[in-house]
N, C-alpha and C positions, 0 to 999 in steps of 0.2 A: 801647692795647689796651684793651678795655671789661674795666672789672673787674665780676667776681660773688660772690655769697657775701663780703662784705668783714667783716659781719656777725657776730659769737658771740653766744653766750648769755651770756658774763662781760662781753664789751666792752659790750654791749646795757644790763648792768646798772649797769657804772660810768660811761655819758656823762650826761651834764648837758643841760639843755635846749635844743631846737633841732633842726633836723633832721640827719640821717644816713642816708646810700646805702649801700643794699646791692649796687646794681647792677642795670640794665635795667629803670629807672625807678622800682624800689621803696626807700621809706626809711621809717624809724621816725621820726616828729616827736613828740619829747617836751614837755611840759610841765612837768615837772620831773624828778626824777632816779626816782622810784619810778612814774612812771607815762605813758602817753604812747597813738599812734594808727600802725596803719600804713595807708600812703598809696603808691597806684601810679599814677605817670606814666603815660598814656595818649594817644594822637594818633586821635580821631573824626574823620570827615569835614575833614579840615585841620586840624582844631581842638585845643589841648592839653587833655585834663580831667584831675581828679584822680580814683581810684574807692577808696575804703575799704577795707580789708579787715580791720577788728576793731581793739581794744583791747591794747596789749602793758601788762603780761604776761600777761595771758588769751588771746590769740592768739600761739603761738610763731612763732621764726622761720620751722621747719621750716614750721609751718601756711602761715603768711602767703608764703612761695615759692610753696608749691603752689599757693596762691588765685590768685597772678601769675600764675602759669603758668597755668593754667587760663583766666584772663582774657584773655592775651596768643595763647594757641589761639584763641580763638572771634573776635578781630579777623583773623587770619589767615582764616579762613570766612565773613568777611563779616559777623559778628553784633556787635550794639552789646550789650556786656558790662554798659554802665548799663542801658540800656534793658529788656534781660532782666530784670537783677537789682529792677527797681523795679517790673516786670509781677509778679513770683515775690511779691516782699515786701507788694505794694499787698492789704491787710489789707479782704475784701469782707465787711461786715456782711451776715448773715441775715436776709431783710426778710420782716415776717409777710405774710399775703396782706391781712389788712387798710390796712397801711400802702402797702401797693404797690398797692390799690384807691384811696386815699386820694389816693396820689400823683397816679395817674395822672388822677383827678377832678379835680385842683386844675391840670391841667396842661393839661387839655382843656376848664375850664369857660369861658374865652372864649368858645367855641365854641359853646353854650349858650346856651336860652333863658332871658332873665333871669339869666345866669352858671350856671344850675344850681338858682337858689336855692329853684324848687318842690322838690327831690329825687326830680323821677324818675328822674336818671340813676343815680341808685344804689339807690332802691328795691328792684329787683330780686334786688340783693345783697344788702344788710341784711335782706332776708326770707328766703331762700334758698340763700347761699353763706356769708356772712361768722358767721352762727350757730355752722356745722359745722368751716367750715373756716377762719376769720379770724385764729385762733392759729398756724396753719402756716407754716412758711418758704413763699412762694412757689418757692422753687427745691424743692420736695419734693413740689407741685403736677403730676401726671401724669392722663392718660385714666382709669385706675382710679377716682381720687377724683373727677375730675367728673362721671363716670358715676354716682357713688355718690352724689350730692348733687343731681343734676339727674332722676334716674331717676324719682323721684315724680311731678314735675310735666310730663315728656315730653309725653304723651300729653293728660293732665287740664287743663294751663296750657301749651299752645306757644307761644302770645305773649311770655308770661315767662318761659319756657325760652331764647327765641331771645333775648330783649336779655341774658339773664341769662350767655349764651354768649358774646354781641358784645362785653361790658363785660370776661368775663373774658378773653377775647382780647387785647382794645387793653392791659389791664393788663398782660397778659406781654410784649406787645409792648415798653410803659413799662419794665419790669422789664429787657429785655435790652438796652435802650439806656443803663441802669444799670449795663452790664457782669454782670448778674447770671446766673447760669448757669441758665436755664430751658427748657424744652421749648417751644419756639414751635409744635409740630404736634399739640401735647396738646387742642388744642379740635377740632380736625379728626381725629385719632383718637377724642375720645371722643363723636364726633358719630358718627361706621362707627359705634360697641359701640352706643349708643342704639336705632339706627335711625332711619328716617324716621316723622318726627311726622306722626298722623292730625291733621291739621288739621280742627275742628268751624267752619265760623264762624259766631258768634253775633251777631248783629244785636241792639244794644242797643232793648230794648225802648218803642214809642212808642206814643203815644195818638191815636188814628184823628182824622182832622184836623173830621169832621163833630162829634167830642166835644169838643174845645179851647174852645170858646166859653162853654161850659156851666162848664170847669172856669176858666176864666177870670173869668170874673162870680166864681164862686166864692173865688177870691183876692182878687177885691176888696175883699171883708171884712174881708180881716186886712189889720193892720198892722204887724206886726213885719217885718226886716228880708229874713227869706229868703225873706217872702211877695211882697215891694217887687221883690226880685233876680229872682225866679221871672217875675213878669210883666215886666220889662225882659227878659226872656231870650228868653221869648216873642215878645215885639214885633220885638224886633231880627234874632231866632233867631242869636244868636252862642254862641260856645263858654263853658261854664261858666266856666272859668277869666279868659275873656274878660270874664265880666261880675263876679266876685268882685273881679278886681284892676283894674276901671272907678275911674278919677279922674277929679274934676271939672276936670283942666286938660286931660284929650282931649275934655271937650265942648265945640262952638266952635257959636255960637248952636244949629242945629238939625242939627247933624253929629257925629258922636263917631267921632275919629280914633284908632283902633287901632295902638299903633308895632310897625311888624313886627318886633321883639324881642317882642311878647305874642301874634305871631297863628301859626299852624300853617304857613303859607305863609310865612311869612317875609319880609312885605310887606304894606306899612302899607294899610289897615283903612278906607275911610270908609263910616261907616253914618249912612243918612238916619234923623233922630228925625223922627217922625211929636207930632201934638200931645197924645194918652195917651203916650206915652214921656216925652216933657218932664215929664207929669204926675205919672209915675211917681218921676223924678228929684227931680220939688218936693216929695213926700212922704216922699221919705227924708228922715229925721233926720238930718243930720251929727254926728260926735261931735268935739268940739273941739281941733283942730288935726292932725285925720286927714285925709289926701289922698282916701279911696275914698268913693265914694258910698255903698255898701252894706258897713258894718263892721258890729263887733261892739262892745262896750259899751265894751270898750278899744280900738275905733278899730281896731283891725287886720284884715286881709281876712276876709270870713265862711271858715266852715271849706270845705271841700269836699265835705264832707257835709251841710251846712246846707240847700241846695235839696231833693238827692235823697232827704234824710229828712223831710222834711214830707212830699213824694210818698207815703213811706213810709208816714207813720202816718195817711194817706189813704184807706189800703189799695189804693194804685194798684201796679199791676207796672210801668206806665213811669216813664221816667225823664227827667231836662232836657233829656241830650244828643236824646233822643228828639224831640224838639220839634222840631228842625229837619228831620227826616225828614216830620213834620208838614205842616208847611210848606211842603216842594217837593212832596207827594204834591197839595196844596189846589192850589199853582203851578200843576201839572200838569193839572188834571183841573177846576178852574173859573178859571182866567183864558188869557188868550193872547197872556201875556210870551214874548221869546225866551228860547230856551235860554242864551244867554249870560247875559241878565239875571239868568235865575233862580241860575244857579250862581253867578254872580258876588254875588250876593245871599247866597250862606253864606260868601264868602268863597273860593271853590274858585279856580284856575288852571283859565283856560277858553284851548284853543288850546296848538297847540306853542311854542316858543321863538319861533319866524318870525315866528307869527300874533299873539304877544302882543308883538314889537318894533314891528308894524305901526299894532295898536291897543290908541294912548295912553288911549284915553278910559275912566273908572273907570265910565259909564254912571249916572251918579249922577241924573240926572233921573228915567230912567225905571227904577230902584229904586226912587228916592223914593215913586213913583205906584203902584208893587206893594206897598211896604209902609204906603202909605197903604190903599188896599182890604183889605190882611190885616189891620190892628189895628181896621178897619170890619169887617171880617167877627167879630174875635175881642169886639169890645166891644160890637155895636148888635144883633147874632143874636139 
């Protein structure tokens, strides 16, 4: 016969150290005469487990029996009482939006160009989101908060707003993966409240190609690094960041090989260097120990405002990136270069995936001829 309710309060007080059974798997395990703990032996999926029910004498015999009865009831219902209690007792710390953003960024960092060191992934959040809600708990973020913080830029800076929304959505998914109680539909709901963005495409101002030789000649009279970097940018029609972070190790004879992680297309890009481009590299004075061709006095890459700042000081509305447009228009109107050569010169992907699979050439020879003609146009006109 199965013994039930063997222990009494008086008997429990008088028992010495050891295991003392009350029946149906419930036992009092005493470490000394005045202290112990309640344990319940149960079988879960064929394995014998022990479930703690609290310290004795803080938990009375009656309370221990009630807890044991509830655990056995859950087992009969097919519920694992240990797993359920672990889940209910697990302490989930409320995480701030700033911490959630940082965690999401670190998790995605390997996917970003240059490990995200340029800060572009975080930039829209640091500017427009974190100053307003960075200290709030990520669990408290809803569509109304998102509408409030992004409404001021929703129509005036649509691209920035889109990037911010995208990053917030990724952050909420990251928080959900941490088992935080977040609303994964908050971004979608906020977009519904904000409505469609009035997107006005603004092209980066460029200098008409007819005026580029005069400006290049003007730059040639300057010897500081931003002027040299801008000349190199005009000659190679590379992107600003590609020029700023260009290193001597990327120069192989008369070819500049930009690694995939530094290109927008995420594909290695070979740029043929003309005699004039090589001469600009020679004029750049390297800072001892710095790997960068165009560096500041501390050996760091030029600021992202260095070249555009020079053009601003010259009272120009055009910006460095606009020289890519100047080159493309010149190539279209003044040369018979093929579409593929002109686009590849800019580092653009040409054709669909199948066409690129069959087109293995990088058109380097034809691009060199095009860049030589462009260099002559800039330098000798």
